[in-house]
FIDREN-879614 format. One record per residue: x, y, z of N, C-alpha, C in turn. Coordinates in Angstrom, 2 decimals. Each point is the difference from the previous one (the first is absolute). Layout:
N
TORMAR      n_xx      n_yy      n_zz     ca_xx     ca_yy     ca_zz      c_xx      c_yy      c_zz
TORMAR         X         Y         Z         X         Y         Z         X         Y         Z
...
//
This chain:
100
TORMAR      n_xx      n_yy      n_zz     ca_xx     ca_yy     ca_zz      c_xx      c_yy      c_zz
TORMAR    127.87     75.84     20.35      0.01     -0.99      1.17      0.48      0.81      1.25
TORMAR     -0.75     -0.28      1.12      0.33      0.65      1.21      1.17     -0.71      0.61
TORMAR      1.15      0.65      0.30      1.13     -0.63      0.59     -0.18     -0.35      1.46
TORMAR     -1.04      0.52      0.71     -0.31     -0.37      1.36     -1.06     -1.01      0.16
TORMAR     -0.49     -0.57     -1.07     -0.96     -1.03      0.05      0.65     -1.37      0.51
TORMAR     -0.67     -0.57      0.83      0.46     -1.25      0.62     -0.05     -1.17     -1.00
TORMAR      1.08     -0.74     -0.11     -0.01     -1.26     -0.84     -0.66     -1.15      0.80
TORMAR     -0.30     -1.03     -0.75     -0.58     -1.13      0.70      0.94     -0.75      0.92
TORMAR      1.30      0.11     -0.23      0.91     -0.71      0.87      0.46      0.80      1.13
TORMAR     -0.57      1.10      0.26      0.32      0.79      1.27     -0.88     -0.31      1.11
TORMAR      0.48      0.06      1.15     -0.77     -0.33      1.20      0.08      1.16      0.98
TORMAR     -1.01      0.17      0.85      0.11      1.01      1.02      1.19     -0.15      1.01
TORMAR      0.56      1.10      0.34      1.15     -0.01      0.86     -0.19     -0.82      1.30
TORMAR     -1.12      0.14      0.54     -0.35     -0.69      1.25      0.13     -1.49     -0.15
TORMAR     -0.53     -0.60     -1.10      0.08     -1.44     -0.22      1.43     -0.47     -0.22
TORMAR      0.73      0.86     -0.69      1.46     -0.32     -0.31      0.81     -0.05      1.28
TORMAR     -0.25      1.01      0.92      0.62      0.03      1.35     -0.29     -1.20      0.83
TORMAR     -1.40     -0.38     -0.10     -0.40     -1.09      0.75      0.65     -1.33     -0.39
TORMAR      0.17     -0.17     -1.39      0.59     -1.25     -0.47      1.46      0.01      0.40
TORMAR      0.70      1.16     -0.08      1.47      0.04      0.36      0.08     -0.29      1.48
TORMAR     -0.87      0.41      0.88      0.07     -0.26      1.45     -0.02     -1.49      0.24
TORMAR     -0.96     -0.63     -0.70     -0.17     -1.50      0.20      1.28     -0.73     -0.50
TORMAR      0.46      0.38     -1.18      1.12     -0.65     -0.66      1.18      0.05      0.95
TORMAR      0.34      1.19      0.58      1.15      0.18      0.76     -0.16     -0.19      1.51
TORMAR     -1.13     -0.43      0.36     -0.33     -0.34      1.39     -0.15      1.17      0.93
TORMAR     -0.17      1.20     -0.50     -0.30      1.14      0.85     -1.31      0.08      0.62
TORMAR     -0.94     -0.70     -0.61     -1.37     -0.02      0.57     -0.11     -0.64      1.37
TORMAR      0.78     -1.07      0.09      0.12     -0.71      1.41      0.73      0.94      0.99
TORMAR      1.06      0.57     -0.42      0.75      0.87      0.94     -0.86      1.17      0.40
TORMAR     -0.82      0.61     -0.94     -0.88      1.15      0.44     -1.01     -0.50      1.03
TORMAR     -0.52     -1.21     -0.19     -1.01     -0.52      0.94      0.67     -0.16      1.39
TORMAR      1.23     -0.51     -0.02      0.72     -0.17      1.26      0.22      1.37      0.73
TORMAR      0.32      1.00     -0.79      0.16      1.36      0.60     -1.31      0.52      0.42
TORMAR     -1.06     -0.26     -0.62     -1.35      0.40      0.48     -0.36     -0.57      1.32
TORMAR      0.28     -1.33      0.09     -0.32     -0.70      1.28      0.86      0.56      1.15
TORMAR      1.31      0.27     -0.17      0.80      0.65      1.00     -0.59      1.38      0.40
TORMAR     -0.36      0.75     -1.03     -0.54      1.38      0.22     -1.34     -0.06      0.80
TORMAR     -0.78     -1.15     -0.26     -1.33     -0.03      0.62      0.00     -0.83      1.30
TORMAR      1.21     -0.33      0.43      0.06     -0.82      1.22     -0.79      0.60      1.20
TORMAR      0.11      1.28      0.35     -0.80      0.61      1.02     -1.49     -0.24     -0.24
TORMAR     -0.47      0.12     -1.22     -1.41     -0.25     -0.20     -0.43     -1.40      0.15
TORMAR      0.87     -0.91     -0.49     -0.29     -1.39      0.06      0.08     -0.63      1.36
TORMAR      0.89      0.53      0.90      0.26     -0.62      1.26     -0.41      0.89      1.20
TORMAR     -0.14      1.27     -0.20     -0.43      0.92      1.02      1.30      0.71      0.45
TORMAR     -0.30      1.15      0.72      1.04      0.89      0.45      1.06     -0.63      1.04
TORMAR     -0.68     -0.84      0.89      0.80     -0.58      1.08      1.07     -0.90     -0.60
TORMAR     -0.34     -0.88     -0.93      0.96     -0.90     -0.69      0.84      0.84     -0.83
TORMAR     -0.41      0.95     -0.70      0.94      0.80     -0.91      0.95      0.70      0.83
TORMAR     -0.35      0.62      1.19      0.91      0.65      0.89      1.12     -0.89      0.48
TORMAR     -0.30     -1.28      0.26      1.01     -0.93      0.46      0.82     -0.61     -1.04
TORMAR     -0.39      0.15     -1.29      0.70     -0.65     -1.11      1.21      0.92     -0.37
TORMAR      1.13     -0.60     -0.04      1.20      0.78     -0.29      0.40     -0.19     -1.49
TORMAR     -0.26     -1.11     -0.62      0.24     -0.18     -1.43     -0.82     -1.12     -0.59
TORMAR     -0.36      0.26     -1.30     -0.70     -0.94     -0.77      0.71     -0.34     -1.34
TORMAR     -0.02     -1.20     -0.38      0.52     -0.18     -1.43     -0.67     -1.30     -0.53
TORMAR     -0.12     -0.09     -1.19     -0.53     -1.22     -0.67      1.04     -0.55     -0.99
TORMAR      0.36     -1.33      0.21      0.93     -0.66     -0.94     -0.46     -1.49     -0.20
TORMAR     -0.14     -0.28     -1.19     -0.40     -1.48     -0.39     -1.27     -0.37      0.72
TORMAR     -0.98      0.84      0.03     -1.36     -0.26      0.56      0.00     -0.16      1.44
TORMAR      1.06      0.54      0.68      0.14     -0.06      1.52      0.05      1.39      0.45
TORMAR     -0.94      0.38      0.96     -0.03      1.35      0.67      0.93     -0.09      1.25
TORMAR      0.99      0.79     -0.04      1.02      0.12      1.16     -0.46      1.22      0.81
TORMAR     -0.37     -0.28      1.26     -0.34      1.05      0.96      0.95      0.19      1.15
TORMAR      0.52      1.09      0.21      0.84      0.24      1.16     -0.78      0.91      0.92
TORMAR     -0.11     -0.44      1.32     -0.84      0.77      1.01      0.92      0.30      1.19
TORMAR     -0.41      1.07      0.68      0.73      0.33      1.27     -0.69     -0.52      1.26
TORMAR     -1.07     -0.79     -0.19     -0.77     -0.52      1.14     -0.11     -1.54     -0.13
TORMAR      0.54     -0.72      0.89     -0.09     -1.41     -0.06     -1.43     -0.52      0.27
TORMAR     -0.73      0.80      0.83     -1.40     -0.37      0.32     -0.85      0.13     -1.31
TORMAR      0.19      1.14     -0.69     -0.74      0.19     -1.20      0.38     -1.02     -1.08
TORMAR      1.31     -0.32     -0.02      0.47     -0.98     -0.94     -0.71     -1.40      0.24
TORMAR     -0.04     -0.38      1.21     -0.65     -1.29      0.39     -1.52     -0.02     -0.35
TORMAR     -0.67      1.17      0.18     -1.39      0.09     -0.31     -0.09     -0.12     -1.57
TORMAR      0.77      0.65     -0.78     -0.12     -0.03     -1.47      0.32     -1.49     -0.53
TORMAR      0.97     -0.60      0.71      0.30     -1.32     -0.42     -1.17     -0.92      0.03
TORMAR     -0.94      0.17      1.05     -1.17     -0.80      0.13     -1.00      0.38     -1.07
TORMAR      0.08      1.16     -0.54     -1.02      0.35     -1.06      0.66      0.10     -1.41
TORMAR      1.03     -0.82     -0.19      0.77      0.02     -1.24     -0.88     -0.24     -1.22
TORMAR     -0.90     -0.93      0.03     -0.83     -0.30     -1.08     -0.96      1.17     -0.35
TORMAR     -0.48      0.69      0.95     -0.93      1.20     -0.20      0.91      1.06     -0.62
TORMAR      1.13      0.21      0.34      0.85      1.03     -0.57      0.29     -0.26     -1.39
TORMAR      0.30     -1.33     -0.30      0.27     -0.36     -1.42     -1.29      0.22     -0.85
TORMAR     -1.17     -0.29      0.54     -1.24      0.12     -0.76     -0.26      1.47     -0.29
TORMAR      0.24      0.80      1.06     -0.23      1.54     -0.16      0.88      0.58     -1.09
TORMAR      1.27     -0.27      0.12      1.00      0.49     -0.98     -0.37     -0.47     -1.45
TORMAR     -0.27     -1.30     -0.08     -0.35     -0.49     -1.43     -1.26      0.61     -0.48
TORMAR     -1.06      0.23      0.82     -1.24      0.57     -0.39      0.28      1.40     -0.46
TORMAR      0.84      0.79      0.74      0.33      1.37     -0.33      0.66      0.00     -1.35
TORMAR      0.97     -0.90     -0.19      0.81     -0.01     -1.24     -0.77     -0.48     -1.24
TORMAR     -1.09     -0.78      0.27     -0.78     -0.52     -1.07      0.56     -1.23     -0.62
TORMAR      1.08     -0.56      0.63      0.74     -1.22     -0.60      0.71     -0.62      1.21
TORMAR      0.48     -1.21     -0.24      0.77     -0.66      1.04      1.40      0.59      0.06
TORMAR      0.13      1.03      0.77      1.34      0.75      0.09      0.88     -0.65      0.93
TORMAR     -0.46     -0.45      1.21      0.71     -0.74      1.00     -0.65     -1.30      0.38
TORMAR      0.91     -1.00      0.38     -0.46     -1.30      0.50      0.52     -0.29      1.41
TORMAR      0.86      0.84      0.50      0.56     -0.29      1.39      0.43      1.32      0.58
TORMAR      0.15     -0.07      1.30      0.53      1.27      0.73      1.15     -0.47      0.92
TORMAR      0.98      0.74      0.09      1.17     -0.24      0.88      0.04      1.29      0.95
TORMAR      0.18     -0.29      1.23      0.16      1.16      0.99      1.50      0.07      0.45
TORMAR      0.48      1.29      0.16      1.29      0.12      0.39      0.08      1.02      1.09
//
């Protein structure tokens, strides 16, 4: 008998890691980090340049900006930002945005 032969109860490492990520909630956190990393692509260089910090907690995107004019503009387009972020993530990652 070949000791390296795969048994029926063994699964590929990728599927095991995927299941662990879901069970421990890491999958959602990775998507949040992907959104933060892709912020310049999602919103453009001008918005990204004025954005000082981003974080996602309890489905709320917290944005800190150094321009009150830009913050007001984004406030009016809140629903579009939510849609873009969720489409990028492939799931409902955020439901609201707070500006600081």
